[in-house]
N, C-alpha and C positions, 0 to 999 in steps of 0.2 A: 626296256628300250625296244621299240617295235622295229620290225624289218623295214617298214616304210620310212621311219625316222632315219635309220642308217642309210637307206637308199638316198634320201634327200640330202644328207650330209655328204655322202660320196659324190653326188652329182652337183654339189654346190648350190642346191636349191634351199638349203638351210645352213646357217652358220651359227657360231657361238653356242655350242651345245650345252654349256654350263659345266661346272667343275665335277658334279656328280657323274655325268656321262663321260667326261674326259677321263676320270679315274677308272671308270668301268672299261672303257676302250683300251686304256694303257694297261690295265690289269690283264685283259684278254690277250693282248699281244706281248705281255711280259716285259714291258718297258715302264720307265718312270713317266709320270705325266709331263715332266719337264722336257721329254723327248719332242713334244709338239711345239715347244717355244724356244728352247735353248739350242742354238746351232751347234755348239760344242758337244752337247749330249747326243744330239742327232747324229753327228759325224762319228762319235764313239760307237754308238749302237750299229750304225751302218757298216763300220769297219768290222765289228764282231760278226755281223751277218755275212759279210763278204768272206771272212775267214771260214765260217761254218760251211758256206757254199763250196769253197775250195776243197774242204775236207771230204766232200761227197765223192770226189774223184779218188778211186782206189789207189792209183799210182801216187798221187799227192799224199794221201793218208799213209801209204807205205813208207815213203821217204821220211815223213814227219815221225812216225813211230820208230823207225830204225835209227833216227838221230837221238832218241832218248838215251840219256846216260853218257853221251859224249861230253868231253871237257868243253868249257867255254871257248878255249882257243880253237879247238877242232870245229866247234859249231860256227865260229866266225869264218873259218876257212871254207866250210861247206856253204855258208851263206854267200860268201864272195863268189864261189863257183856258180851258184844259182843265179846271182845277179848278173854275172858275165854271160851266162847262157841266155838269160832274158834279153840282154842287149843284142846278142847275136841273132836271136829270134825276132828282134824288132818289137819287143814288148816293153811297155811302160808300166808303171805301178797300176795294178788292178786290171790290166788288159788281158784278154784271152789269147791263146795261141792263134797264129795266122792259119788260115785254111789252105793257102796256096803252097805250103811247104811239102 
């Protein structure tokens, strides 16, 4: 697959790259070829990527690691605290913290 072919795909100058190229692109990005066609698969992968992005934040990672080993009941309580804090911060699912606080 040439760089010019990828550029044309990216810019929409070419479409329908064929299964061989779709498999190669999917393999490169570590996703199933169905990612490009199946909305549910795409949403699942996007949610995983969002989680990984959140884990880059040292404070988020620290909270997650400290929660390891807690009972399911305690984890539900911690989750409820976090959900309430997100409401108080004006955050919805997937939103980032407000800058004006």
